C-alpha positions as CSV (number, residue, x, y, z in Angstrom):
1,X,-68.4,70.9,-83.1
2,X,-66.1,73.8,-84.1
3,X,-63.5,73.3,-86.8
4,X,-59.7,73.4,-86.3
5,X,-57.8,75.8,-88.5
6,X,-54.8,74.8,-90.6
7,X,-52.8,77.7,-91.9
8,X,-50.4,76.8,-94.7
9,X,-48.0,78.5,-97.1
10,X,-45.6,77.3,-99.8
11,X,-42.3,78.5,-101.3
12,X,-41.7,77.5,-104.9
13,X,-39.3,77.4,-107.7
14,X,-41.4,79.7,-109.8
15,X,-44.9,81.0,-110.6
16,X,-46.1,78.6,-113.3
17,X,-48.7,76.4,-111.7
18,X,-48.0,73.4,-113.9
19,X,-44.2,73.5,-114.1
20,X,-43.1,75.1,-110.8
21,X,-42.5,73.0,-107.7
22,X,-43.1,73.4,-104.0
23,X,-39.7,73.3,-102.2
24,X,-41.0,74.3,-98.8
25,X,-44.4,74.0,-97.1
26,X,-45.2,75.3,-93.7
27,X,-48.4,74.4,-91.8
28,X,-49.7,75.3,-88.4
29,X,-52.7,73.7,-86.8
30,X,-54.7,75.8,-84.3
31,X,-58.1,75.9,-82.7
32,X,-60.5,78.7,-83.4
33,X,-58.9,80.9,-80.7
34,X,-55.5,80.3,-82.3
35,X,-53.9,78.0,-79.7
36,X,-51.2,76.2,-81.7
37,X,-51.9,72.4,-81.6
38,X,-49.4,71.3,-84.2
39,X,-46.8,72.5,-86.7
40,X,-45.0,71.1,-89.8
41,X,-42.2,72.7,-91.7
42,X,-40.8,70.6,-94.5
43,X,-38.8,71.1,-97.6
44,X,-37.5,69.1,-100.5
45,X,-34.9,69.3,-103.3
46,X,-36.1,70.3,-106.7
47,X,-37.0,67.6,-109.2
48,X,-34.3,67.1,-111.8
49,X,-36.7,68.4,-114.6
50,X,-37.8,71.5,-112.7
51,X,-36.0,74.8,-113.4
52,X,-35.5,77.0,-110.3
53,X,-36.3,80.6,-111.5
54,X,-33.8,83.2,-110.3
55,X,-36.4,85.8,-109.2
56,X,-38.3,83.1,-107.2
57,X,-35.1,82.0,-105.5
58,X,-34.2,85.7,-104.7
59,X,-37.6,86.1,-103.1
60,X,-37.8,82.9,-101.0
61,X,-34.0,82.5,-100.4
62,X,-34.5,78.7,-100.2
63,X,-31.2,77.6,-101.7
64,X,-30.8,75.1,-98.9
65,X,-33.4,73.1,-100.8
66,X,-30.8,72.3,-103.5
67,X,-29.0,70.0,-101.0
68,X,-32.1,68.7,-99.2
69,X,-32.1,65.0,-98.4
70,X,-35.9,64.9,-98.8
71,X,-37.4,64.1,-102.2
72,X,-40.4,65.8,-103.5
73,X,-42.4,62.6,-103.4
74,X,-41.6,62.1,-99.8
75,X,-42.4,65.7,-98.9
76,X,-45.8,65.5,-100.5
77,X,-46.6,62.2,-98.8
78,X,-45.6,63.7,-95.5
79,X,-47.7,66.8,-96.0
80,X,-50.8,64.8,-96.9
81,X,-50.3,62.3,-94.0
82,X,-49.9,65.2,-91.5
83,X,-53.0,67.1,-92.8
84,X,-55.1,64.0,-92.7
85,X,-54.0,63.2,-89.2
86,X,-54.9,66.7,-88.1
87,X,-58.4,66.2,-89.6
88,X,-59.2,62.8,-88.0
89,X,-61.0,64.1,-84.9
90,X,-62.8,67.0,-86.5
91,X,-62.9,68.7,-89.8
92,X,-60.5,71.6,-90.5
93,X,-60.6,74.9,-92.4
94,X,-57.4,75.3,-94.5
95,X,-56.4,79.0,-94.6
96,X,-54.1,80.5,-97.2
97,X,-53.2,83.9,-98.4
98,X,-53.9,84.2,-102.2
99,X,-54.1,80.4,-102.0
100,X,-57.0,80.0,-104.4
101,X,-55.0,81.5,-107.1
102,X,-51.6,79.8,-106.3
103,X,-50.7,77.8,-103.3
104,X,-53.9,75.7,-103.3
105,X,-53.5,75.0,-107.0
106,X,-49.9,73.9,-106.6
107,X,-50.8,71.7,-103.6
108,X,-53.5,70.0,-105.6
109,X,-51.4,69.5,-108.7
110,X,-48.5,68.1,-106.7
111,X,-50.5,65.8,-104.6
112,X,-52.0,64.6,-107.9
113,X,-48.6,64.3,-109.7
114,X,-47.5,62.1,-106.8
115,X,-50.6,59.9,-107.0
116,X,-52.1,61.3,-103.8
117,X,-55.6,62.6,-103.1
118,X,-55.7,66.2,-104.5
119,X,-58.8,67.5,-102.9
120,X,-58.4,66.9,-99.2
121,X,-58.7,70.6,-98.3
122,X,-62.4,70.7,-99.3
123,X,-63.6,67.2,-98.9
124,X,-64.6,65.2,-95.8
125,X,-66.3,68.3,-94.3
126,X,-63.1,70.3,-94.5
127,X,-63.3,73.9,-95.7
128,X,-60.9,76.4,-97.3
129,X,-60.6,80.1,-96.8
130,X,-58.4,82.5,-98.8
131,X,-57.6,85.2,-96.3
132,X,-56.6,87.6,-99.0
133,X,-60.1,87.6,-100.4
134,X,-61.5,88.2,-96.9
135,X,-59.2,91.3,-96.8
136,X,-60.9,92.4,-100.1
137,X,-64.2,92.5,-98.2
138,X,-62.6,94.1,-95.1
139,X,-60.9,96.8,-97.2
140,X,-64.2,97.6,-98.8
141,X,-66.4,97.7,-95.8
142,X,-64.5,97.5,-92.5
143,X,-61.4,99.7,-93.0
144,X,-62.4,101.8,-90.0
145,X,-62.0,98.7,-87.8
146,X,-59.1,97.0,-89.7
147,X,-56.5,99.5,-91.1
148,X,-55.3,98.7,-94.6
149,X,-51.8,99.9,-95.5
150,X,-51.4,102.3,-98.4
151,X,-49.4,101.6,-101.5
152,X,-46.7,104.3,-101.9
153,X,-48.4,106.8,-99.7
154,X,-51.8,106.2,-101.3
155,X,-54.5,106.6,-102.2
156,X,-54.1,103.1,-103.6
157,X,-54.0,100.2,-101.1
158,X,-51.5,97.4,-100.5
159,X,-52.9,94.1,-99.5
160,X,-49.7,92.2,-99.4
161,X,-49.5,89.9,-96.4
162,X,-46.3,91.3,-95.0
163,X,-47.5,94.9,-95.4
164,X,-50.8,94.1,-93.5
165,X,-48.8,92.2,-90.8
166,X,-46.4,95.1,-90.4
167,X,-49.3,97.6,-90.2
168,X,-50.7,95.6,-87.3
169,X,-47.5,95.2,-85.3
170,X,-46.6,91.7,-86.4
171,X,-42.9,91.1,-86.9
172,X,-42.2,90.6,-90.6
173,X,-38.4,90.3,-90.5
174,X,-38.7,86.7,-91.9
175,X,-41.2,87.3,-94.8
176,X,-41.3,84.8,-97.6
177,X,-40.6,81.9,-95.4
178,X,-43.5,79.5,-95.4
179,X,-43.8,78.9,-91.7
180,X,-43.4,82.7,-91.0
181,X,-46.1,83.5,-93.4
182,X,-48.4,81.1,-91.5
183,X,-47.6,83.1,-88.4
184,X,-48.4,86.3,-90.2
185,X,-51.8,84.9,-91.2
186,X,-52.5,83.8,-87.6
187,X,-51.5,87.2,-86.3
188,X,-53.8,88.9,-88.8
189,X,-56.7,86.6,-88.0
190,X,-56.3,87.5,-84.3
191,X,-56.7,91.2,-85.2
192,X,-59.7,90.5,-87.4
193,X,-61.4,88.3,-84.8
194,X,-60.8,90.8,-82.0
195,X,-62.0,93.9,-84.0
196,X,-64.9,92.4,-86.1
197,X,-65.6,88.9,-84.6
198,X,-68.9,88.4,-86.4
199,X,-67.3,89.1,-89.8
200,X,-64.5,86.7,-89.0
201,X,-67.0,84.0,-88.0
202,X,-69.0,84.6,-91.1
203,X,-66.0,83.9,-93.3
204,X,-65.2,80.7,-91.4
205,X,-68.8,79.7,-92.0
206,X,-68.6,80.3,-95.8
207,X,-65.4,78.2,-96.1
208,X,-67.5,75.2,-97.3
209,X,-70.1,74.9,-100.1
210,X,-72.8,74.2,-97.5
211,X,-71.8,77.4,-95.6
212,X,-71.8,79.6,-98.6
213,X,-75.1,78.3,-99.8
214,X,-76.6,79.1,-96.4
215,X,-75.5,82.7,-96.8
216,X,-76.6,83.0,-100.4
217,X,-80.1,81.9,-99.7
218,X,-80.8,84.0,-96.6
219,X,-83.3,86.9,-96.8
220,X,-81.0,89.9,-96.7
221,X,-78.9,91.4,-99.5
222,X,-75.2,90.8,-99.4
223,X,-72.2,93.0,-99.4
224,X,-69.5,92.1,-102.0
225,X,-66.2,93.8,-101.8
226,X,-63.3,93.6,-104.1
227,X,-59.9,95.2,-104.4
228,X,-59.1,95.8,-108.1
229,X,-55.9,97.5,-109.2
230,X,-55.3,98.5,-105.6
231,X,-58.7,100.2,-105.1
232,X,-61.8,98.9,-103.3
233,X,-65.1,98.3,-105.1
234,X,-68.4,97.8,-103.3
235,X,-71.4,95.9,-104.7
236,X,-74.8,95.2,-103.0
237,X,-75.8,91.8,-104.5
238,X,-78.2,88.9,-104.3
239,X,-78.0,85.5,-106.0
240,X,-80.0,85.4,-109.2
241,X,-79.0,82.2,-111.0
242,X,-76.9,79.0,-110.9
243,X,-75.4,76.7,-113.5
244,X,-77.0,73.3,-113.0
245,X,-74.4,71.7,-115.3
246,X,-71.5,73.2,-113.4
247,X,-72.8,73.3,-109.8
248,X,-70.1,75.5,-108.5
249,X,-71.0,78.4,-110.8
250,X,-73.5,81.0,-109.6
251,X,-74.5,84.5,-110.6
252,X,-75.2,87.7,-108.6
253,X,-77.4,90.6,-109.5
254,X,-75.8,93.9,-108.7
255,X,-78.5,95.9,-106.8
256,X,-77.0,99.2,-107.9
257,X,-79.1,98.5,-111.0
258,X,-82.8,98.9,-110.8
259,X,-84.2,95.3,-111.2
260,X,-87.4,96.6,-112.8
261,X,-85.2,97.6,-115.8
262,X,-83.5,94.2,-116.1
263,X,-85.6,91.3,-114.9
264,X,-88.1,91.5,-117.8
265,X,-85.4,91.5,-120.5
266,X,-85.6,88.6,-123.0
267,X,-83.3,85.7,-122.8
268,X,-81.1,87.0,-125.7
269,X,-80.2,90.2,-123.7
270,X,-79.6,88.3,-120.5
271,X,-77.4,85.8,-122.4
272,X,-75.3,88.6,-123.8
273,X,-74.6,89.9,-120.3
274,X,-73.7,86.4,-119.0
275,X,-71.3,85.9,-122.0
276,X,-69.6,89.3,-121.3
277,X,-66.8,89.5,-118.8
278,X,-67.4,93.2,-118.1
279,X,-67.2,94.3,-114.4
280,X,-69.8,97.0,-115.1
281,X,-72.8,94.9,-115.9
282,X,-75.6,93.9,-113.4
283,X,-74.8,90.2,-113.6
284,X,-71.6,88.9,-112.0
285,X,-70.4,85.3,-112.1
286,X,-68.6,83.6,-109.1
287,X,-67.7,80.1,-108.0
288,X,-68.9,78.8,-104.6
289,X,-66.0,76.4,-104.3
290,X,-63.7,79.3,-103.7
291,X,-63.8,82.1,-101.2
292,X,-66.2,84.9,-102.3
293,X,-65.4,88.2,-100.6
294,X,-68.9,88.6,-99.3
295,X,-70.8,89.1,-96.1
296,X,-74.4,89.8,-95.0
297,X,-75.4,93.4,-95.1
298,X,-76.5,93.0,-91.5
299,X,-72.9,92.9,-90.5
300,X,-72.1,96.3,-92.0
301,X,-71.2,98.8,-89.3
302,X,-72.1,101.8,-91.5
303,X,-75.1,102.4,-93.8
304,X,-73.4,104.7,-96.2
305,X,-71.3,102.3,-98.3
306,X,-73.7,102.5,-101.2
307,X,-75.4,105.4,-102.9
308,X,-78.7,103.7,-102.2
309,X,-80.3,103.2,-98.8
310,X,-80.3,99.7,-97.3
311,X,-84.1,99.7,-97.3
312,X,-84.2,100.3,-101.0
313,X,-81.5,97.7,-101.7
314,X,-83.5,95.2,-99.7
315,X,-86.6,96.0,-101.6
316,X,-84.7,95.4,-104.8
317,X,-83.3,92.1,-103.5
318,X,-86.8,90.9,-102.6
319,X,-87.9,91.7,-106.2
320,X,-85.1,89.7,-107.7
321,X,-85.5,86.7,-105.4
322,X,-89.3,86.6,-106.0
323,X,-88.9,86.5,-109.8
324,X,-88.5,82.8,-110.6
325,X,-88.6,83.4,-114.3
326,X,-85.6,85.7,-114.1
327,X,-83.7,83.1,-112.1
328,X,-84.5,80.5,-114.7
329,X,-83.4,82.7,-117.6
330,X,-80.1,83.6,-115.9
331,X,-79.5,79.9,-115.0
332,X,-80.1,78.8,-118.5
333,X,-77.7,81.5,-119.8
334,X,-75.1,80.2,-117.4
335,X,-75.5,76.7,-118.7
336,X,-75.4,77.8,-122.3
337,X,-72.0,79.4,-121.9
338,X,-69.3,78.0,-124.3
339,X,-66.3,77.2,-122.2
340,X,-63.4,76.7,-124.5
341,X,-60.4,75.6,-122.5
342,X,-57.5,74.3,-124.6
343,X,-56.6,70.7,-124.0
344,X,-53.4,70.6,-122.0
345,X,-50.4,69.3,-123.9
346,X,-48.6,68.0,-120.8
347,X,-49.6,65.5,-118.1
348,X,-49.1,68.0,-115.3
349,X,-52.0,70.2,-116.7
350,X,-54.6,67.4,-117.0
351,X,-55.7,67.3,-113.3
352,X,-59.0,68.8,-114.2
353,X,-59.5,67.7,-117.8
354,X,-58.7,64.0,-117.8
355,X,-61.4,62.8,-115.4
356,X,-61.1,61.2,-112.0
357,X,-59.2,57.9,-111.4
358,X,-61.1,54.7,-111.7
359,X,-61.7,52.7,-108.5
360,X,-59.1,50.2,-109.8
361,X,-56.5,53.0,-110.2
362,X,-57.4,54.4,-106.8
363,X,-56.6,51.0,-105.2
364,X,-53.3,50.8,-107.2
365,X,-52.3,54.3,-105.9
366,X,-52.8,53.2,-102.3
367,X,-50.8,50.0,-103.0
368,X,-48.1,52.1,-104.6
369,X,-47.6,54.3,-101.5
370,X,-47.4,51.2,-99.2
371,X,-44.6,49.6,-101.1
372,X,-40.9,50.5,-101.1
373,X,-39.9,47.6,-103.4
374,X,-38.9,49.0,-106.9
375,X,-39.9,45.8,-108.7
376,X,-43.4,45.9,-107.1
377,X,-43.7,49.6,-107.9
378,X,-42.9,49.0,-111.6
379,X,-45.5,46.2,-111.7
380,X,-48.1,48.5,-110.2
381,X,-47.2,51.3,-112.6
382,X,-47.8,49.0,-115.6
383,X,-51.3,48.1,-114.3
384,X,-52.8,51.6,-114.2
385,X,-55.7,52.0,-116.5
386,X,-55.1,55.7,-117.0
387,X,-51.9,56.4,-118.9
388,X,-51.5,59.7,-116.9
389,X,-51.0,57.8,-113.7
390,X,-48.6,55.3,-115.3
391,X,-46.4,58.2,-116.5
392,X,-46.5,59.9,-113.1
393,X,-45.7,56.6,-111.3
394,X,-42.7,56.1,-113.7
395,X,-41.4,59.5,-112.8
396,X,-41.6,58.8,-109.1
397,X,-39.8,55.4,-109.5
398,X,-37.0,56.8,-111.7
399,X,-36.4,59.7,-109.3
400,X,-36.6,57.7,-106.1
401,X,-34.6,54.6,-106.9
402,X,-31.1,54.1,-108.3
403,X,-31.7,50.7,-109.8
404,X,-31.9,49.1,-113.2
405,X,-35.1,50.5,-114.7
406,X,-36.7,48.7,-117.6
407,X,-35.6,50.2,-120.9
408,X,-39.0,51.6,-122.0
409,X,-39.6,53.4,-118.6
410,X,-36.0,54.7,-118.5
411,X,-36.4,55.9,-122.1
412,X,-39.5,58.0,-121.3
413,X,-37.8,59.4,-118.2
414,X,-34.7,60.4,-120.1
415,X,-36.8,62.0,-122.8
416,X,-38.6,64.1,-120.1
417,X,-35.3,65.3,-118.6
418,X,-33.9,66.2,-122.1
419,X,-37.1,68.1,-123.0
420,X,-37.3,70.1,-119.8
421,X,-33.5,70.8,-119.4
422,X,-32.2,71.1,-123.0
423,X,-35.2,72.7,-124.7
424,X,-37.3,75.8,-124.1
425,X,-41.0,75.6,-123.4
426,X,-43.8,76.6,-121.0
427,X,-41.6,75.1,-118.2
428,X,-39.0,77.8,-119.0
429,X,-35.4,77.5,-120.2
430,X,-32.2,76.6,-118.3
431,X,-30.2,78.8,-120.7
432,X,-32.5,81.8,-120.3
433,X,-32.4,81.4,-116.5
434,X,-28.6,81.4,-116.6
435,X,-28.6,84.5,-118.8
436,X,-31.0,86.2,-116.3
437,X,-28.7,85.3,-113.4
438,X,-25.7,86.9,-115.1
439,X,-27.7,90.1,-115.7
440,X,-28.9,90.1,-112.1
441,X,-25.4,89.6,-110.8
442,X,-24.3,92.8,-112.7
443,X,-27.1,94.7,-111.0
444,X,-27.1,93.3,-107.4
445,X,-24.8,94.5,-104.7
446,X,-26.2,92.8,-101.6
447,X,-24.0,89.9,-100.7
448,X,-26.9,87.6,-99.7
449,X,-28.5,88.2,-103.2
450,X,-25.2,87.5,-104.9
451,X,-24.8,84.2,-102.9
452,X,-28.4,83.1,-103.8
453,X,-27.8,83.8,-107.5
454,X,-24.5,82.0,-107.5
455,X,-26.0,79.0,-105.8
456,X,-28.9,79.0,-108.2
457,X,-26.5,79.3,-111.1
458,X,-24.5,76.3,-109.8
459,X,-27.7,74.3,-109.5
460,X,-28.7,75.1,-113.1
461,X,-25.3,74.3,-114.5
462,X,-25.4,70.9,-112.7
463,X,-28.7,70.2,-114.5
464,X,-27.1,70.5,-117.9
465,X,-24.2,68.2,-117.1
């Protein structure tokens, strides 16, 4: 049974993943030949503690969100309901552009902050594909078939979605609108599927952990392509290790290096390579729960991408795969890495660090979404075992309902508003945003830009009152 495809994009108040907010989300459901089967285009007003950043508003132009009748909580519930409904009959592949770095992270966080399931895009047999990372592979190995636009007349490349869409004859007059960006992605996928159908199918196949594992453990060496600082880099690779304690973490061996000079190194030397973040070493670390810009070497339409023949690269790959001791040493070095991530100071940043909700808290979340009685919601919020979910529930209640809120809950909510609006922190600063707007107003001459800046200024001033 083939998957459906769900293309989605967001427009946001800024670029900080913990403190920015989605104000528009566009989603389009298609089958694998891109027949549209459903569409959702939804927006919401900014939360009262979220600061709209002037540059973000100039980019997305979504000042209509300031007067939206839809709350953020209602928007996120509607998005999740629609996506789950689309996935009832068959699993779907969620496709974004640069989504693994941004859109997907915001969607997860904001589902989570609204007590919704954060991981629906890669659970229940659903997959996720970052189309931008697919373009990395295409720019490296298939640029004869799929033209990649140049950045400022070259030789550097531009892999911006609107530039790619324009290069291939897709109307980009409404760029930076979420639903339009979905249409750009669909148009680009049509071009890829038409010109290099096997490559497109391969990327759909590796959109799940099971699919990427199937590719990693095939017999042939793999072609890894990346665009770094606007230039393509090509690596012939084979898997050579995996972190058993962090099952999404794997390691590739770069076959540009002679394995006979590497595989017999002692553990200390291998460990040094793993600890290093250098791009120029033979061991390269990746995560299988995100799109890896990789394809089978059998899909390459030319045999001159590397300075070494395919036969020699395959011989080297066979040597690496056959050496179980090397695989064990690399895997142990992966496990021994010291991962020092600072503990987040704010509840928004604890989605990955605070553990999964207990079964009791999961049941309370479901009950919370089914109720529209403030008194019942307050009662549910007080029963969460995890303090994070209690705080998040209180924010929803105070923002959704104009009622008499218990003093302790109202006090915590008022403290949040004061902190985010009246002080400066990682979330930004209202005063600095206002100063930035005044500077931009002196520089801008386009009337639409001036209107956007004035509307954003009015919104920011209303937050301080």
